[in-house]
SEKOL-371261 format. One record per residue: residue number from 1; residue in three letters; chain; x, y, z of N, C-alpha, C in turn. Coordinates in Angstrom, 1 decimal. Example, Ala and Ser with C-alpha at 12.3 -4.5 7.8 and 13.67 -1.06 7.14 Angstrom:
REM residues 2
REC     i    aa   ch       nu       nv       nw      cau      cav      caw       cu       cv       cw
REC     1   ALA    A     13.2     -5.7      7.8     12.3     -4.5      7.8     13.2     -3.3      7.8
REC     2   SER    A     12.8     -2.2      7.1     13.7     -1.1      7.1     12.9      0.0      7.9
This chain:
REM residues 163
REC     i    aa   ch       nu       nv       nw      cau      cav      caw       cu       cv       cw
REC     1   MET    A     45.3     15.0    -11.2     44.0     15.1    -11.7     43.0     14.5    -10.7
REC     2   SER    A     41.9     15.3    -10.5     40.9     14.9     -9.6     39.9     13.9    -10.2
REC     3   VAL    A     39.3     13.0     -9.5     38.3     12.2    -10.0     37.0     12.6     -9.3
REC     4   ALA    A     35.9     12.8    -10.0     34.6     13.2     -9.5     34.0     12.0     -8.7
REC     5   VAL    A     33.6     12.2     -7.5     32.9     11.2     -6.7     31.6     11.7     -6.2
REC     6   ALA    A     30.7     10.8     -5.9     29.4     11.2     -5.3     29.7     11.7     -3.9
REC     7   SER    A     28.8     12.5     -3.4     28.9     13.1     -2.1     28.8     12.0     -1.0
REC     8   PRO    A     29.5     12.2      0.1     29.3     11.3      1.2     27.9     11.0      1.6
REC     9   ASP    A     27.1     12.1      1.6     25.7     12.0      2.0     25.0     11.0      1.0
REC    10   MET    A     25.2     11.2     -0.3     24.5     10.3     -1.3     25.0      8.9     -1.1
REC    11   ILE    A     26.3      8.7     -0.9     26.8      7.4     -0.7     26.2      6.7      0.5
REC    12   ASN    A     26.1      7.5      1.6     25.5      7.0      2.8     24.1      6.6      2.6
REC    13   ARG    A     23.3      7.4      1.9     21.9      7.1      1.7     21.8      5.8      0.9
REC    14   VAL    A     22.6      5.7     -0.2     22.5      4.5     -1.0     22.9      3.3     -0.2
REC    15   GLU    A     24.0      3.4      0.6     24.5      2.2      1.4     23.4      1.8      2.4
REC    16   THR    A     22.8      2.8      3.0     21.7      2.5      4.0     20.6      1.8      3.4
REC    17   LEU    A     20.2      2.2      2.2     19.1      1.6      1.5     19.5      0.2      1.1
REC    18   LYS    A     20.7     -0.1      0.7     21.2     -1.4      0.3     21.2     -2.3      1.6
REC    19   ARG    A     21.6     -1.8      2.7     21.5     -2.6      4.0     20.0     -2.9      4.3
REC    20   ASP    A     19.1     -2.0      4.1     17.7     -2.2      4.3     17.3     -3.3      3.4
REC    21   HIS    A     17.7     -3.3      2.1     17.4     -4.4      1.2     17.8     -5.7      1.7
REC    22   GLY    A     19.0     -5.8      2.3     19.5     -7.0      2.9     18.5     -7.5      4.0
REC    23   ARG    A     18.1     -6.6      4.9     17.2     -6.9      6.0     15.9     -7.4      5.4
REC    24   LEU    A     15.4     -6.7      4.4     14.1     -7.1      3.8     14.2     -8.5      3.1
REC    25   ARG    A     15.4     -8.8      2.5     15.5    -10.1      1.9     15.6    -11.2      2.9
REC    26   VAL    A     16.2    -10.9      4.1     16.3    -11.9      5.2     14.8    -12.2      5.7
REC    27   LEU    A     14.1    -11.1      5.8     12.7    -11.3      6.3     11.8    -12.0      5.2
REC    28   LEU    A     12.0    -11.7      4.0     11.3    -12.4      2.9     11.6    -13.9      2.9
REC    29   ILE    A     12.9    -14.3      3.1     13.2    -15.7      3.2     12.6    -16.3      4.4
REC    30   ALA    A     12.6    -15.6      5.6     12.0    -16.1      6.8     10.5    -16.3      6.5
REC    31   CYS    A      9.8    -15.4      5.8      8.4    -15.5      5.5      8.1    -16.7      4.6
REC    32   ASP    A      9.1    -16.9      3.6      8.9    -18.1      2.7      8.8    -19.4      3.4
REC    33   GLY    A      9.6    -19.5      4.5      9.6    -20.8      5.2      8.8    -20.8      6.5
REC    34   ALA    A      8.0    -19.8      6.7      7.2    -19.7      7.9      6.0    -20.6      7.9
REC    35   SER    A      5.6    -21.0      9.1      4.4    -21.7      9.2      3.2    -20.7      9.2
REC    36   PRO    A      2.0    -21.2      9.0      0.8    -20.3      9.0      0.7    -19.5     10.3
REC    37   LEU    A      1.1    -20.0     11.4      1.1    -19.3     12.6      2.2    -18.2     12.7
REC    38   GLU    A      3.3    -18.5     12.2      4.5    -17.6     12.2      4.4    -16.4     11.2
REC    39   LEU    A      3.7    -16.7     10.1      3.7    -15.7      9.0      3.2    -14.4      9.4
REC    40   PRO    A      2.0    -14.2     10.0      1.5    -12.9     10.3      2.5    -12.1     11.2
REC    41   GLY    A      3.2    -12.7     12.1      4.2    -11.9     12.9      5.4    -11.5     12.1
REC    42   LEU    A      5.8    -12.3     11.2      6.9    -12.0     10.3      6.5    -10.9      9.3
REC    43   LEU    A      5.3    -11.0      8.9      4.8     -9.9      8.0      4.7     -8.6      8.7
REC    44   ARG    A      4.4     -8.5     10.0      4.5     -7.3     10.7      5.9     -6.7     10.8
REC    45   GLN    A      6.8     -7.6     11.0      8.3     -7.2     11.0      8.7     -6.7      9.7
REC    46   LEU    A      8.2     -7.4      8.6      8.5     -6.9      7.3      7.9     -5.5      7.0
REC    47   HIS    A      6.7     -5.3      7.4      6.1     -4.0      7.3      6.8     -3.0      8.1
REC    48   ASP    A      7.3     -3.3      9.3      8.0     -2.3     10.1      9.3     -1.9      9.5
REC    49   VAL    A     10.0     -2.7      8.7     11.2     -2.4      8.0     10.9     -1.7      6.7
REC    50   PHE    A      9.8     -2.2      6.0      9.5     -1.6      4.7      9.0     -0.2      4.7
REC    51   GLY    A      8.2      0.2      5.7      7.7      1.5      5.8      8.7      2.6      5.8
REC    52   PRO    A      9.6      2.6      6.8     10.7      3.6      6.9     11.6      3.6      5.7
REC    53   HIS    A     11.9      2.4      5.2     12.7      2.2      4.0     12.1      2.9      2.8
REC    54   GLN    A     10.8      2.7      2.7     10.1      3.3      1.5     10.2      4.8      1.6
REC    55   ARG    A     10.0      5.4      2.8     10.0      6.8      2.9     11.4      7.4      2.6
REC    56   ALA    A     12.5      6.7      3.1     13.8      7.1      2.8     14.1      7.0      1.3
REC    57   LYS    A     13.6      6.0      0.6     13.8      5.8     -0.8     13.1      6.9     -1.6
REC    58   GLU    A     11.9      7.3     -1.2     11.2      8.4     -1.8     12.0      9.7     -1.7
REC    59   GLN    A     12.6      9.9     -0.5     13.4     11.1     -0.3     14.6     11.1     -1.2
REC    60   LEU    A     15.2     10.0     -1.4     16.4      9.8     -2.3     15.9     10.2     -3.7
REC    61   TYR    A     14.8      9.6     -4.2     14.3      9.9     -5.5     14.1     11.4     -5.7
REC    62   ASP    A     13.5     12.1     -4.7     13.2     13.5     -4.7     14.5     14.3     -4.9
REC    63   VAL    A     15.5     14.0     -4.1     16.8     14.7     -4.2     17.4     14.5     -5.6
REC    64   VAL    A     17.4     13.3     -6.1     18.1     13.1     -7.4     17.3     13.7     -8.5
REC    65   VAL    A     16.0     13.6     -8.5     15.1     14.2     -9.5     15.4     15.7     -9.5
REC    66   ALA    A     15.5     16.3     -8.4     15.7     17.8     -8.3     17.1     18.1     -8.9
REC    67   ALA    A     18.1     17.2     -8.6     19.4     17.4     -9.2     19.4     17.3    -10.7
REC    68   CYS    A     18.6     16.3    -11.2     18.5     16.1    -12.7     17.8     17.3    -13.3
REC    69   GLN    A     16.8     17.9    -12.7     16.1     19.1    -13.2     17.1     20.2    -13.2
REC    70   GLU    A     17.9     20.4    -12.1     18.8     21.5    -12.1     19.9     21.4    -13.1
REC    71   SER    A     20.4     20.2    -13.4     21.4     20.0    -14.4     20.9     19.9    -15.8
REC    72   LYS    A     19.5     19.9    -15.9     18.9     19.7    -17.2     19.2     18.4    -17.9
REC    73   ASP    A     19.4     17.4    -17.1     19.7     16.0    -17.5     18.4     15.3    -17.8
REC    74   ALA    A     17.8     15.5    -19.0     16.5     15.0    -19.4     16.5     13.4    -19.4
REC    75   THR    A     17.6     12.8    -19.9     17.6     11.4    -20.0     17.5     10.7    -18.6
REC    76   SER    A     18.3     11.2    -17.7     18.3     10.6    -16.3     17.0     11.0    -15.6
REC    77   LEU    A     16.5     12.2    -15.9     15.2     12.5    -15.3     14.1     11.6    -15.8
REC    78   THR    A     14.0     11.3    -17.1     13.0     10.4    -17.6     13.1      9.1    -17.0
REC    79   LEU    A     14.4      8.5    -16.9     14.6      7.2    -16.3     14.1      7.2    -14.8
REC    80   LEU    A     14.5      8.2    -14.1     14.1      8.3    -12.7     12.6      8.4    -12.5
REC    81   ASN    A     12.0      9.1    -13.4     10.5      9.2    -13.3      9.8      7.9    -13.6
REC    82   ILE    A     10.4      7.2    -14.5      9.8      5.8    -14.8     10.0      4.9    -13.6
REC    83   PHE    A     11.3      4.9    -13.0     11.5      4.1    -11.8     10.7      4.6    -10.7
REC    84   ARG    A     10.5      5.9    -10.5      9.7      6.4     -9.4      8.2      6.0     -9.5
REC    85   THR    A      7.7      6.0    -10.7      6.3      5.6    -11.0      6.2      4.1    -10.6
REC    86   ASN    A      7.1      3.3    -11.1      7.1      1.9    -10.7      7.2      1.7     -9.2
REC    87   LEU    A      8.1      2.5     -8.6      8.3      2.4     -7.1      6.9      2.7     -6.4
REC    88   THR    A      6.3      3.7     -6.9      5.0      4.1     -6.3      3.9      3.1     -6.4
REC    89   VAL    A      3.8      2.5     -7.6      2.8      1.5     -7.9      3.1      0.2     -7.0
REC    90   MET    A      4.4     -0.2     -7.0      4.7     -1.4     -6.3      4.6     -1.2     -4.8
REC    91   SER    A      5.0      0.0     -4.3      4.9      0.3     -2.9      3.4      0.3     -2.4
REC    92   ASN    A      2.6      0.9     -3.2      1.2      1.0     -2.8      0.6     -0.4     -2.8
REC    93   ALA    A      1.0     -1.3     -3.7      0.5     -2.7     -3.7      1.0     -3.4     -2.5
REC    94   VAL    A      2.3     -3.2     -2.1      2.8     -3.9     -0.9      2.1     -3.4      0.3
REC    95   LEU    A      2.0     -2.1      0.4      1.3     -1.5      1.6     -0.1     -1.9      1.7
REC    96   GLY    A     -0.8     -2.1      0.6     -2.1     -2.6      0.5     -2.2     -4.0      1.1
REC    97   PHE    A     -1.2     -4.8      0.7     -1.1     -6.2      1.2     -1.0     -6.2      2.7
REC    98   PHE    A     -0.1     -5.3      3.2      0.1     -5.3      4.6     -1.1     -4.8      5.4
REC    99   SER    A     -1.9     -3.9      4.8     -3.0     -3.4      5.5     -4.2     -4.3      5.5
REC   100   HIS    A     -4.2     -5.3      4.6     -5.3     -6.2      4.5     -4.8     -7.7      4.4
REC   101   VAL    A     -4.2     -8.1      5.6     -3.7     -9.4      5.7     -4.8    -10.4      5.6
REC   102   ASP    A     -4.8    -11.3      4.7     -5.8    -12.3      4.5     -5.9    -13.3      5.7
REC   103   SER    A     -7.0    -13.6      6.2     -7.1    -14.5      7.3     -7.0    -16.0      6.9
REC   104   ASP    A     -7.2    -16.3      5.6     -7.1    -17.6      5.1     -5.6    -17.9      4.9
REC   105   PRO    A     -5.0    -18.9      5.6     -3.6    -19.1      5.4     -3.1    -19.4      4.0
REC   106   GLU    A     -3.9    -20.1      3.2     -3.5    -20.5      1.9     -3.5    -19.2      1.0
REC   107   ARG    A     -4.6    -18.5      1.1     -4.6    -17.2      0.3     -3.6    -16.2      0.7
REC   108   LEU    A     -3.3    -16.2      2.0     -2.3    -15.3      2.5     -0.9    -15.7      1.9
REC   109   ARG    A     -0.6    -17.0      1.9      0.6    -17.5      1.4      0.7    -17.2     -0.1
REC   110   GLN    A     -0.3    -17.4     -0.9     -0.3    -17.0     -2.3     -0.1    -15.5     -2.6
REC   111   ARG    A     -0.8    -14.7     -1.8     -0.7    -13.3     -2.0      0.8    -12.9     -1.6
REC   112   PHE    A      1.3    -13.5     -0.5      2.6    -13.1     -0.1      3.7    -13.5     -1.2
REC   113   ARG    A      3.5    -14.6     -1.8      4.4    -15.0     -2.9      4.5    -13.9     -4.0
REC   114   THR    A      3.3    -13.4     -4.4      3.2    -12.3     -5.4      3.9    -11.1     -4.9
REC   115   VAL    A      3.7    -10.7     -3.7      4.3     -9.5     -3.1      5.8     -9.7     -3.0
REC   116   SER    A      6.2    -10.8     -2.5      7.6    -11.1     -2.4      8.3    -11.0     -3.7
REC   117   ALA    A      7.8    -11.6     -4.7      8.4    -11.5     -6.0      8.5    -10.1     -6.5
REC   118   ALA    A      7.5     -9.3     -6.3      7.5     -7.9     -6.7      8.5     -7.1     -5.9
REC   119   LEU    A      8.6     -7.3     -4.6      9.6     -6.6     -3.8     11.0     -7.0     -4.2
REC   120   ARG    A     11.3     -8.3     -4.5     12.6     -8.7     -4.9     13.0     -8.1     -6.2
REC   121   SER    A     12.0     -8.1     -7.1     12.3     -7.5     -8.4     12.6     -6.0     -8.3
REC   122   LEU    A     11.8     -5.3     -7.5     12.0     -3.9     -7.3     13.4     -3.6     -6.7
REC   123   MET    A     13.8     -4.4     -5.7     15.1     -4.2     -5.0     16.2     -4.5     -6.0
REC   124   ASP    A     16.1     -5.5     -6.8     17.1     -5.8     -7.8     17.3     -4.7     -8.8
REC   125   THR    A     16.2     -4.2     -9.3     16.2     -3.1    -10.2     16.9     -1.9     -9.6
REC   126   GLU    A     16.5     -1.6     -8.4     17.1     -0.4     -7.8     18.7     -0.6     -7.6
REC   127   GLU    A     19.1     -1.7     -7.2     20.5     -2.0     -7.0     21.3     -2.0     -8.3
REC   128   LYS    A     20.7     -2.5     -9.3     21.4     -2.6    -10.6     21.3     -1.3    -11.4
REC   129   SER    A     20.2     -0.6    -11.3     20.0      0.6    -12.2     19.8      1.9    -11.4
REC   130   VAL    A     18.9      1.9    -10.5     18.6      3.2     -9.8     19.7      3.8     -9.0
REC   131   PHE    A     20.2      3.0     -8.1     21.3      3.5     -7.2     22.5      3.9     -7.9
REC   132   PRO    A     23.0      3.2     -8.9     24.1      3.7     -9.7     23.8      5.0    -10.4
REC   133   LEU    A     22.5      5.1    -10.9     22.1      6.3    -11.6     22.1      7.5    -10.6
REC   134   CYS    A     21.7      7.3     -9.4     21.7      8.3     -8.3     23.1      8.7     -8.0
REC   135   LEU    A     24.0      7.8     -7.9     25.4      8.1     -7.6     26.1      8.9     -8.8
REC   136   ARG    A     25.8      8.4    -10.0     26.3      9.1    -11.2     25.8     10.5    -11.3
REC   137   GLN    A     24.5     10.7    -11.0     23.9     12.1    -11.1     24.6     13.0    -10.1
REC   138   GLN    A     24.8     12.5     -8.9     25.4     13.3     -7.9     26.8     13.6     -8.3
REC   139   THR    A     27.5     12.7     -9.0     28.9     12.9     -9.4     28.9     14.0    -10.5
REC   140   ARG    A     27.9     13.9    -11.5     27.8     14.9    -12.5     27.6     16.3    -12.0
REC   141   MET    A     26.9     16.4    -10.9     26.6     17.7    -10.4     27.9     18.4     -9.9
REC   142   LYS    A     28.9     17.5     -9.5     30.2     18.0     -9.0     31.2     18.2    -10.1
REC   143   GLN    A     31.1     17.5    -11.2     32.1     17.6    -12.2     32.4     18.9    -12.8
REC   144   PRO    A     31.5     19.8    -13.1     31.8     21.1    -13.7     32.8     21.9    -12.9
REC   145   ALA    A     32.6     21.9    -11.6     33.4     22.7    -10.7     34.8     22.0    -10.7
REC   146   GLN    A     34.9     20.7    -10.6     36.2     20.0    -10.6     36.9     20.2    -11.9
REC   147   ALA    A     36.2     20.1    -13.0     36.8     20.3    -14.3     37.4     21.7    -14.4
REC   148   LEU    A     36.7     22.7    -13.9     37.2     24.0    -14.0     38.4     24.2    -13.1
REC   149   ARG    A     38.4     23.5    -12.0     39.6     23.6    -11.1     40.7     22.9    -11.7
REC   150   ILE    A     40.5     21.8    -12.4     41.6     21.1    -13.1     42.2     21.9    -14.2
REC   151   GLN    A     41.3     22.5    -15.0     41.7     23.3    -16.1     42.5     24.5    -15.5
REC   152   THR    A     42.0     25.1    -14.5     42.7     26.3    -13.9     44.1     25.9    -13.4
REC   153   LEU    A     44.2     24.8    -12.7     45.5     24.4    -12.2     46.5     23.9    -13.2
REC   154   SER    A     46.0     23.3    -14.3     46.9     22.7    -15.2     47.2     23.6    -16.4
REC   155   THR    A     46.4     24.6    -16.6     46.6     25.5    -17.8     47.5     26.6    -17.3
REC   156   PRO    A     48.6     26.8    -18.1     49.5     27.9    -17.7     48.8     29.2    -17.7
REC   157   SER    A     49.1     30.1    -16.8     48.5     31.4    -16.7     49.1     32.3    -17.7
REC   158   TRP    A     48.3     33.3    -18.1     48.8     34.3    -19.1     50.1     35.0    -18.6
REC   159   GLN    A     50.1     35.3    -17.3     51.3     36.0    -16.8     52.5     35.1    -16.8
REC   160   ALA    A     52.4     33.8    -16.8     53.5     32.9    -16.8     54.0     32.6    -18.3
REC   161   GLY    A     53.4     33.3    -19.2     53.8     33.1    -20.6     53.0     32.2    -21.4
REC   162   GLY    A     51.9     31.6    -20.7     51.0     30.7    -21.4     50.0     31.5    -22.3
REC   163   ARG    A     49.3     30.8    -23.1     48.3     31.5    -24.0     46.9     31.4    -23.5
């Protein structure tokens, strides 16, 4: 019996995004402990990792939303659209923060704490809910063909005396 698995491409995408989350978390921790002089440079590094990560994540969402539409999986599609809306709102807020870095060290630190908490929450939600949903959706797209193959191989043929 075959077990349906997500495509290697989908697994690679999700694993790459999880590694990016690790890098983002390391930078967030570094920013948490940074001096007022170090913080702007670390925020530039954080921005440099966040931008490409965000674009890759948007591409992942697009692929999985298209798969949900193709498979007519309304429940997953609704969930992904909610997550995608949240992703868009949060990303725009984070990008806005990066594009308008406050020159006052205390206000910058306060704004960073808010952005940091939002980013951490977003990453946690993605790892606990979105990424597994993406992998499951990719698996579902492959299951009908595998189920047919299993049925064909395990069901006796008419010529062999089966019904």
